[in-house]
Every structure is written in C-alpha cells, then in structure tokens.
N, C-alpha and C positions, 0 to 999 in steps of 0.2 A: 504493499499500499504506500510506503513511503517514497518507493521510485517512483511509482504511478505518480505520485502528487507533485513529486519534483518534474516530474515530463511535464505535467499539464501546465504549471508555474511557467516553465522554460515555453510553451508553445505559446501562452498568452503574452509574455514578455516578447518574445520574437515579433508576434502580431502586431503588438503595440508601438514597437520600435520602427518597422515597417510602415505603420499609418503615419508615425511621427515623422519620418524621412519623407514619406509623401507630402505632408504638410508642407517642410521645408522646399521640396521641389516646386510646389505649386506657387509659395511665396517668393521663390526665386525668379519667376515670370509674371509677378503681378506691378513692375514697374512701368508696364507699358510706353519704354521709351526715356522716363525719369530716372534717376538716379534713385537706388534702395535706400532707405536709413541705415545708419552704420551698424545700430543692432542687427538688423535683419541680415546685411551682409556677413557679418559676424558669424551669425548662428548659422547661415548657410555654408560657411566654411568649416564648420564644424559637423557636416553632416557625415561624414567617415567615420564618427564615433558611434553613431547609430548604427552602423553595422559592426563593429569591434564590440558592443557590449553584447549583443546576443551570443556573438562567438564566445567571449569571455564565459558567459553563464551556461553556454552548451557543455565547453570543456568541464565546467564544473559538475554538471550534470553527466558527463560521460565519466568522471572520478567516481561520482555516487555511484553508478549504475554498474561500474567493473568492481566497485569494493565489495568486502566480505561484508554479510549481513549481521556483522556481531556488534558493532555500536557505531550506526549511521547517523549523521546529525539530523535534525528535524526539518521536516519541508517548510516548518512556519518561519524559520531564522531565514531559508532562502526565498520565501515569499515576500517577507518584508523587505530583504534588501533588494530586490528587485524593484518591488513595487516603488520602494523611496526614490531607487534610482531614477525610475520611470518619471515619477512627480518631477525631480529635480532637473529632469531633461524637457518633458511635456511643457512645462510651465512658461519657460524663456522662449521655447518654440510657439508656443501660442502668441506670447506678446510679439514674438518676432513675425508672425504672419498677420497679426493685426495692424503693425505699423505702416505697411503702405497703402492700408485702406484709409487710416488717418490721414497721411501725407497727401492722398489723392483727393480728400474731402479739404483739406486747407489749401491746396492748389484751386479747387473749384472756385472756393470763396474768395480766393484773391483776382480771379478771372473777370 
C-alpha cells in the first residue's frame, strides 16, 4: 500500500508540474509583440526546473519501490514534500501568467 501511495503521489505531482509548465508556455506567448514583464520573463526562464522536479521525485520513488519493505518511509512525508514544492512553484507561476494581462490592460488605458 505504501508503494502504491508513493506512485499515486508521483503521478499527481508529475501532472501538476506538466500543467504548470503549460501555463508558463502560454504566458510566454501572451506579450502580443510587447515586452513581457520582468518577473514573467524570469519565471519563463525557470521552466526547465518544472521538468527536473518530477524527475527527482521519480528517482526517489524508484528508490522506494526497489528498497526492501523492512522500514519504508511514510508516503505522507512524500506527499507533504511534493505538494509544498508544488505550491511554492505554482503560486509564482500564476502571478507570472497574470502579469501580462495586467500589463495589457494598463496599455489599453493609456491609448
């Protein structure tokens, strides 16, 4: 049961990172010819980290899956860690995706 829970947490974490990567990809095209806000450009530059994070989590899960069942770490710790990392990555991503919209509205008001 513990190994199955680790695998399910890994699957959810991987899918969430994939969606977050997609949000940053869409935000990179949101400038419509205008320069993107600096924070958005910075977050877009950090997109490769969203590929590395699930790979690290998968390596940990593989270590858990092939380890003897004498004393396995609890899946709750893995869940708490991955979801904390996900929140710390997703919150700036959502802010970075929102900034081009605010920038566009500000440019409309000045025209």
